[in-house]
C-alpha positions in Angstrom: 127.6 111.8 35.8 130.8 112.9 35.4 134.0 111.0 36.8 135.9 112.3 39.7 139.5 112.2 40.1 141.9 112.6 43.0 139.5 111.9 45.6 140.8 110.2 48.5 140.1 106.4 48.4 137.6 104.9 51.2 138.9 102.7 53.9 140.3 99.3 53.2 137.7 96.6 53.3 138.4 95.5 56.9 138.1 99.2 57.8 134.8 100.0 56.3 133.2 98.7 59.5 134.8 101.1 61.8 133.8 104.6 62.3 136.0 107.7 61.7 136.9 109.2 65.0 136.9 112.6 63.0 133.5 112.0 61.7 131.3 109.8 64.1 128.6 109.9 61.7 130.9 108.2 58.6 128.9 105.4 56.7 130.1 102.1 56.9 130.1 99.9 53.5 130.9 96.8 51.7 133.0 96.1 48.6 132.2 93.9 45.7 134.7 93.9 42.7 135.2 92.5 39.4 133.7 94.2 36.0 131.0 91.3 35.6 129.8 91.3 39.4 129.7 95.1 39.5 127.5 95.4 36.3 125.1 92.9 37.6 125.1 94.7 41.0 124.4 97.9 38.7 121.5 96.1 36.9 119.7 94.8 40.2 118.7 96.4 43.2 121.5 96.6 45.4 121.9 99.9 47.5 125.3 100.8 45.6 127.0 103.9 47.1 129.7 104.6 44.3 131.6 102.8 41.6 135.4 103.1 41.5 137.2 102.4 38.0 140.9 102.2 37.4 142.4 104.9 35.7 142.5 104.4 31.9 140.3 101.4 32.0 138.1 101.0 28.9 136.0 98.5 26.7 132.4 97.5 26.3 131.6 96.2 29.8 133.5 99.7 31.3 131.3 101.8 29.1 128.0 99.7 30.1 129.1 100.3 33.7 129.4 104.1 33.3 126.0 104.2 31.5 124.3 102.3 34.3 126.2 104.2 37.1 124.7 107.2 35.2 121.3 106.2 34.9 121.0 105.5 38.7 122.9 108.6 39.6 125.6 106.6 41.3 128.7 108.5 42.0 131.8 107.3 39.6 135.6 107.9 40.4 138.8 106.8 39.4 141.8 105.8 41.3 145.2 104.1 40.4 145.8 100.3 40.2 147.9 100.7 43.5 145.1 102.5 45.4 142.5 99.9 44.0 144.7 96.9 45.2 144.9 98.2 48.5 141.3 98.5 48.8 140.6 94.9 48.2 144.0 93.3 49.7 145.2 92.4 46.2 142.3 90.6 44.9 141.6 90.4 41.2 139.3 93.7 41.0 139.8 94.0 37.2 139.9 97.6 37.4 136.2 97.9 38.8 135.0 98.0 42.5 131.5 99.1 43.9 130.8 100.3 47.4 127.6 99.0 48.7 125.8 100.4 51.9 125.6 97.6 54.8 122.3 96.0 55.4 120.2 97.5 58.0 119.2 94.8 60.5 116.0 94.9 62.4 115.3 93.8 66.0 113.1 90.9 67.2 110.3 93.3 68.5 110.2 94.9 64.8 109.6 91.3 63.3 106.8 90.7 65.8 105.2 93.9 65.1 105.3 93.1 61.4 103.7 89.8 61.9 100.9 91.3 63.8 100.1 93.7 61.0 99.9 90.6 58.4 96.4 89.2 57.5 98.0 85.7 57.7 99.0 83.8 60.8 102.6 84.8 62.1 105.7 83.0 60.5 109.3 83.6 61.6 112.5 81.7 60.1 115.3 81.1 62.4 118.7 80.0 61.0 120.7 78.2 63.6 124.4 79.3 62.6 124.6 79.1 58.6 128.3 79.6 57.6 127.7 79.7 53.7 126.5 83.1 52.3 124.8 81.3 49.3 122.8 79.1 51.4 121.8 82.0 53.4 121.0 83.9 50.3 118.9 81.2 48.9 117.0 80.8 52.0 116.3 84.4 52.3 115.0 84.5 48.7 112.8 81.8 49.5 111.5 83.4 52.6 110.8 86.5 50.9 108.7 84.8 48.0 107.0 82.7 50.8 105.8 85.8 52.8 107.9 85.0 55.8 107.3 87.8 58.5 110.9 87.9 59.4 114.2 86.1 59.8 116.4 85.6 62.9 120.1 84.9 62.5 122.7 84.7 65.3 125.5 87.5 65.7 128.3 85.2 66.2 129.8 81.9 64.4 127.3 82.6 61.3 127.4 84.3 58.3 126.1 87.6 58.2 124.3 89.5 55.0 127.2 90.1 52.6 127.4 91.2 49.0 127.4 87.4 48.1 124.2 87.0 50.1 122.5 90.0 48.3 123.6 88.6 45.0 122.5 85.2 46.0 119.1 86.5 47.1 118.9 88.3 43.8 118.2 91.4 46.0 115.2 90.2 47.8 116.9 90.6 50.9 115.9 94.3 50.7 112.4 93.3 50.9 112.6 91.3 54.1 113.4 92.0 57.9 116.3 90.1 59.4 117.1 90.5 63.1 120.6 89.7 64.2 120.5 88.3 67.8 123.2 87.5 70.5 121.5 84.1 71.6 119.2 81.8 69.5 118.1 79.7 72.4 117.2 83.1 74.3 115.1 84.4 71.4 113.1 81.1 71.1 112.3 81.1 74.6 111.1 84.6 74.3 109.0 83.7 71.0 107.5 80.8 73.2 106.5 83.3 75.6 104.7 85.3 73.0 102.7 82.4 71.9 104.8 81.0 69.2 105.3 77.0 68.4 108.9 76.1 67.4 109.2 73.5 64.8 113.1 72.5 63.7 113.8 70.5 60.8 115.7 67.6 61.7 116.5 64.4 59.6 115.7 62.3 62.6 112.5 64.4 63.3 109.4 62.3 64.6 107.2 63.2 61.8 107.4 63.9 57.9 106.6 67.7 57.6 103.7 67.2 55.3 101.8 65.0 58.1 102.6 67.2 61.2 100.0 69.7 62.6 101.7 72.8 62.4 100.2 75.4 64.9 100.4 79.3 64.5 102.2 81.4 65.3 104.8 79.4 64.1 108.6 79.8 64.1 110.4 77.3 61.7 114.3 76.7 62.7 116.8 75.4 60.2 120.2 74.1 61.3 123.7 74.8 60.2 125.5 73.0 57.4 126.7 69.5 58.2 126.0 69.8 62.0 122.2 70.4 61.7 120.3 71.8 64.9 122.4 72.5 68.0 121.6 70.3 70.8 120.0 73.3 72.9 118.0 74.4 70.0 117.0 71.0 69.3 115.7 70.6 72.9 113.4 73.8 72.7 111.6 72.8 69.7 108.0 71.7 69.8 108.2 69.7 66.8 110.8 68.0 64.9 110.0 67.7 61.2 111.9 65.4 58.9 111.9 65.1 55.2 111.3 61.6 53.9 113.7 60.8 51.0 115.1 57.7 49.1 117.4 55.9 51.2 120.1 56.3 48.9 120.2 60.0 49.7 121.8 60.6 53.0 120.6 64.3 53.3 119.7 67.6 51.4 121.5 70.9 51.3 120.1 73.5 53.9 118.5 75.8 51.5 116.7 73.4 49.4 115.5 71.5 52.7 114.4 74.9 54.0 112.8 75.7 50.6 110.8 72.6 50.8 109.5 73.0 54.4 108.9 76.8 54.1 106.6 76.3 51.0 104.4 73.6 52.9 104.0 76.2 55.6 103.2 78.8 52.8 100.5 76.5 51.4 98.7 76.0 54.9 98.8 80.0 55.6 97.3 80.5 52.1 94.7 78.3 53.0 93.7 80.3 56.3 91.5 83.4 56.8 92.9 86.4 58.3 94.5 85.7 61.7 91.9 86.0 64.3 88.8 85.2 62.0 
């Protein structure tokens, strides 16, 4: 598509979450920047809204970005360097910015409905205040690959689904239902009322994960980096699972630990007949 000049720039990154008073239906967005990150985003499944290039920018990577944007029918426009600096707060954008649509969170009811439609026993993943978007992205990618019915994350004091999460998950987050809730403990209580068993990953857990009886419907809870499960969440767990390891190793990264346990659950689900048979 042809390049568009002279258009008003989008709001700054911090303003992108606020709706315009003049246009209450204005769409929010996130920004990613840098020539190679934008090119990677164009080559993947990310929901890009438009590409912004600095006036006069050129070179092989810029040419490839223009070609990929045209192939995906993504609008392309040019702004001055000052305008682009303002968009990203002075970060090194290399003359290339992409606007990406924000992730649409589901609610827990939607996750439960999806689980009911599955031919396998219901399995949810709960993440208790993860802070690192790369850990979140890695866990979401594993969850998508293992057929997890949905993921629950807290709204406050935790990482949300950001462009870094999109990138780390290799775009698989688009195929996964994620609910963002106010209170993890309250949602665990609600899941219990729905018949779910709650298994928490804990380095001091009573049982190795591969020896534990894992009843379904099941929700696995992974704690945040460094702190692990919060006290109130741990107290709500029906099972506490540990990963045995060499005594010279104190702990595993949460994304690695989650992948190990998730795939044990995946193996057991795969061995079962359709839920209710």
